[in-house]
C-alpha positions in Angstrom: 25.6 66.9 230.8 25.2 70.9 230.0 23.8 71.4 226.8 25.9 73.1 223.8 24.4 77.1 223.9 22.8 77.9 221.3 24.2 80.9 218.8 22.1 83.4 221.0 22.9 81.2 224.2 18.8 80.6 224.5 17.5 77.0 224.6 14.8 75.8 224.3 11.9 74.0 226.8 8.9 72.1 226.8 7.0 70.2 229.1 5.8 66.5 227.9 3.0 64.6 229.1 2.9 61.3 227.2 -0.2 58.8 228.7 -0.4 55.1 227.4 -3.5 53.4 228.6 -4.4 49.9 228.4 -8.0 48.6 228.4 -8.3 44.1 229.3 -11.2 42.6 227.4 -10.1 40.0 230.7 -8.3 40.1 233.8 -4.8 40.3 233.9 -3.0 37.8 236.4 0.6 39.0 235.9 2.3 41.5 234.2 6.2 42.8 233.2 6.9 46.4 231.1 9.3 48.1 230.4 9.3 51.8 229.2 11.5 53.9 226.8 10.0 56.9 228.6 12.9 58.4 229.4 14.1 61.5 227.4 17.7 61.1 227.0 20.9 63.5 228.7 22.9 64.5 225.8 25.3 67.1 224.6 22.3 69.5 223.1 19.5 68.3 225.8 18.5 67.9 229.4 16.3 66.1 231.8 15.2 69.1 233.5 12.5 67.1 235.5 10.9 63.8 235.2 8.9 61.7 236.8 6.3 58.1 235.9 3.1 57.1 236.9 1.6 53.5 236.6 -1.6 52.7 237.9 -2.2 50.8 239.4 1.1 50.2 241.5 3.6 48.1 240.4 5.2 46.1 242.9 8.2 46.6 241.9 10.7 49.0 239.5 13.9 49.0 238.4 15.7 51.6 236.6 18.9 50.5 234.2 20.4 51.7 231.2 20.7 49.4 228.0 22.9 48.9 225.9 22.5 52.2 223.7 22.8 54.3 227.2 18.4 54.6 227.1 17.4 54.8 230.2 14.9 52.2 230.8 12.3 51.5 233.6 11.1 48.0 234.7 7.7 47.1 236.2 6.2 44.2 238.0 2.6 44.3 238.2 1.7 40.8 240.5 -1.6 42.0 241.5 -4.5 41.5 239.1 -5.9 44.4 237.1 -8.6 45.2 233.8 -6.6 48.4 233.0 -2.8 49.7 232.8 -2.7 53.4 232.5 1.0 54.6 232.6 1.8 58.4 232.6 4.8 59.9 232.0 5.9 63.7 232.5 8.7 65.7 231.5 10.8 69.0 231.4 13.4 69.1 229.0 15.8 71.6 227.5 17.0 71.4 224.4 20.2 73.3 222.6 21.2 73.7 218.3 23.2 70.5 217.5 26.3 70.6 217.1 25.8 69.9 213.3 24.6 73.6 212.8 27.0 75.9 212.4 27.2 79.6 214.7 25.6 81.4 211.7 22.3 79.0 211.8 23.6 77.7 208.8 24.1 73.8 207.8 27.4 72.5 206.9 29.2 71.2 203.7 27.9 67.9 202.2 31.5 66.3 203.0 33.3 63.2 201.5 31.6 61.7 198.5 29.6 59.4 200.3 31.5 56.4 198.4 34.2 57.7 200.7 31.9 57.4 203.5 31.4 54.4 203.2 34.8 53.0 203.0 36.0 54.5 205.4 33.3 53.1 208.0 34.0 50.0 206.8 37.4 49.8 207.7 37.2 52.3 210.9 39.8 52.0 213.9 39.2 54.4 215.7 36.5 54.0 218.2 34.2 56.6 217.0 33.7 55.1 214.0 33.8 51.8 215.6 31.0 53.0 217.3 28.8 53.9 214.2 29.8 51.0 212.3 27.3 48.7 214.6 24.5 50.7 212.5 26.0 49.1 209.2 23.3 45.4 210.2 20.6 44.2 209.5 17.9 44.5 212.5 14.5 43.2 213.5 12.6 45.2 211.5 15.3 46.5 209.3 16.6 44.1 206.8 18.6 44.3 203.5 16.8 44.4 200.5 17.8 45.2 196.3 14.6 46.9 196.4 16.1 49.5 199.5 18.9 49.7 197.3 17.6 50.8 194.0 15.2 53.4 196.1 18.2 55.3 197.5 20.4 54.8 193.8 18.7 58.0 192.6 19.5 60.5 195.7 23.9 58.8 195.7 25.0 59.5 192.5 28.9 58.5 191.9 30.9 60.9 193.9 28.3 63.0 195.1 28.7 64.3 198.0 27.5 62.4 201.1 25.5 64.5 203.6 23.9 66.0 200.6 23.0 62.9 199.3 21.3 61.6 203.1 19.8 65.1 202.3 18.1 64.2 199.1 16.9 60.9 200.7 14.7 62.5 203.9 13.4 64.9 200.5 12.5 62.2 198.3 10.8 60.1 201.7 8.4 63.1 202.0 7.4 64.0 198.7 6.8 60.3 197.5 5.2 59.1 200.5 2.2 59.8 202.3 1.2 60.1 205.7 -1.1 58.0 206.7 -1.9 56.3 209.9 -4.6 53.7 209.1 -2.0 52.3 206.4 0.6 50.0 208.6 0.8 49.0 212.0 3.4 48.3 213.9 5.1 44.8 212.4 4.5 46.2 208.6 7.7 44.9 206.5 9.7 48.1 204.9 8.3 46.6 201.4 5.2 46.7 202.4 5.3 50.2 202.8 7.8 50.8 200.0 4.7 49.0 198.1 1.7 51.5 199.7 4.2 54.2 198.9 2.3 55.3 202.7 2.7 54.9 206.3 3.9 57.2 209.2 6.5 58.2 210.9 8.2 54.9 211.9 7.9 52.9 208.4 9.3 56.1 207.2 11.9 56.4 209.6 12.8 52.3 209.1 12.6 53.0 205.2 15.3 55.7 205.3 17.7 53.7 207.4 17.2 51.2 205.5 18.1 52.7 202.2 21.0 53.9 204.2 22.1 50.8 205.8 22.0 49.0 202.1 24.3 51.3 200.5 26.3 50.1 203.2 26.6 53.6 205.3 25.3 53.9 209.3 21.9 54.3 210.5 20.8 54.5 214.1 16.5 55.0 214.7 15.3 58.2 217.0 12.1 57.8 218.7 11.2 60.8 220.9 8.3 64.1 220.6 8.2 66.4 217.9 7.1 70.5 219.0 3.0 69.8 219.2 2.4 74.1 218.9 3.8 75.2 216.2 5.4 78.4 217.0 3.5 81.5 215.5 3.3 81.4 212.0 5.0 78.2 211.1 3.2 75.3 209.9 2.0 72.6 212.3 4.6 69.6 211.8 2.6 65.7 210.9 2.8 63.4 213.9 3.2 65.9 216.2 0.1 64.5 219.0 2.2 61.7 219.8 5.2 59.8 219.6 7.8 59.9 217.2 10.2 59.5 215.1 13.4 59.9 212.7 17.6 59.2 211.2 20.5 59.8 212.2 23.3 59.5 210.3 26.7 58.9 210.7 29.4 61.4 209.3 33.2 61.0 209.6 33.3 65.6 210.1 30.3 66.7 211.5 29.4 63.4 213.2 25.5 61.9 213.9 22.9 64.4 211.6 19.5 64.0 212.9 16.7 64.0 209.7 13.0 63.8 210.0 11.8 62.1 206.5 8.2 62.7 207.9 8.2 66.0 208.4 11.4 66.6 205.4 13.5 68.6 208.2 16.5 68.7 209.5 16.2 68.4 213.1 16.8 71.0 215.5 15.2 72.8 218.4 11.7 71.0 218.0 12.8 67.5 218.2 13.1 66.3 221.7 14.9 62.9 221.8 13.7 59.9 224.1 15.9 57.0 222.8 17.6 55.2 219.9 18.4 52.2 218.6 18.3 49.7 215.6 15.3 50.0 214.7 11.9 50.5 216.7 12.2 46.9 218.5 14.7 49.1 220.6 13.3 51.6 221.5 9.7 51.0 222.1 8.2 53.3 224.8 6.0 50.7 225.8 7.1 46.4 226.0 5.6 43.6 228.1 4.8 40.2 228.5 1.3 39.5 230.6 -0.6 36.9 231.6 -4.7 37.0 230.1 -6.6 40.2 229.3 -7.6 38.9 225.7 -8.4 41.3 223.4 -7.2 45.2 224.5 -7.8 48.3 223.5 -5.2 50.8 223.4 -5.1 54.8 224.0 -1.9 57.3 223.4 -2.0 61.0 224.1 0.7 63.1 223.6 1.3 66.5 224.7 4.5 68.6 223.9 4.0 72.3 225.3 6.6 75.2 224.9 7.6 76.4 227.9 10.7 78.5 226.3 11.6 78.8 222.5 14.6 80.6 220.9 14.0 83.2 218.3 15.9 80.6 216.0 12.6 78.3 216.6 11.6 76.5 213.5 14.6 77.4 211.0 15.5 73.8 210.7 13.5 73.7 207.7 16.1 73.4 205.1 16.0 76.4 202.2 19.8 75.9 201.1 22.4 73.5 200.4 25.1 72.7 202.8 28.3 75.1 203.7 30.9 75.5 205.3 32.0 71.9 206.2 35.7 70.6 204.7 36.3 67.5 203.0 
C-alpha cells in the first residue's frame, strides 16, 4: 500500500532497531512468544524492509494478522535456553496524515462533541461501526466516574470535538510528570490519576479511558518516535524505547492521533507498529515460558532518520483547528 504524498511529495524515512533481551535465573525448558514488532502498512506509512532475528533459533515461526489487522509473529522455542534475544530491524517510509491540510494546518474542530458522541452511538455505516468497537472497556481500561470527571473540563457543552480532545491531550501533558520509576505495566489508571505521574503507556491509557468514559471511541497505538530530533528541535520524551499514543475517531476527519506524552498531534515523527483496545492487545513481546525463575529484561530501541522532509517537526500544535466543515 503506497503512503499518501506529503505536501511537497516527500516522505520521512527511518531505520529502526528494536532489541529485547531476557536473562533467566534458571533454564527455560520451552517457550512460546507473540511478537508485535512489524510496522503496519497504512495509507501514510509503508514498511520497506523488515526482519526479526531470534536467538536461540525457534523450532517454529508463523506469521498472521490479528483481529485489528496487526502483523503478529508466533515463535515456538522447544529447546532449553537461559537467555532470549529478539532483534527487529525495519526501514519505514512515513508520509503526512490525511487529517493535515496541504497548507500544513490542522483541520477545524468539527461538530460539538455531544453530536459526535450521539452519531457514533447510532452508527449505521461501516466506518462508524468499526470506530464504535473502541467505545467499550478493556483489560487495562475500566470506566470510572474519576475518568469522566478528569475529562470534563475539556468537554464543556457544545465545544467542538477535536478542540476538546486537543485540550485533554494538552492537560495530560501539563499535569502529569514523566517518571519511568512510578508505574509498571500493570498499574491501574486510577493509580496513575492519583500519582499524577507515569510513562507513555500510562498517559495513553488515561487519555483513552477519559474519552471512552464520555462515550467517545479511542484506540491505543504502539510504535516509535524519532530518537534524534532535527537541528533546533527538542528531543521527544520516551524516544529511546517503544512509544504509545492515542487515536480518536472524528466522523469528518477519520482517526486523528494524539501524543499526550509530548503534547503533539501526530505527524512524521511517529512510526506505527500496532493498535488495539489497550497495551494487552499490542505488547511488543508477550509469551508463556516453562521454567526460568527470576528474569532480567533489557530493551534497546534506536530510530535513525534516513531522510526527513522540511516540514518535519511542525506537528507541535501552535494554533487552532481550521478549515473542516462541521
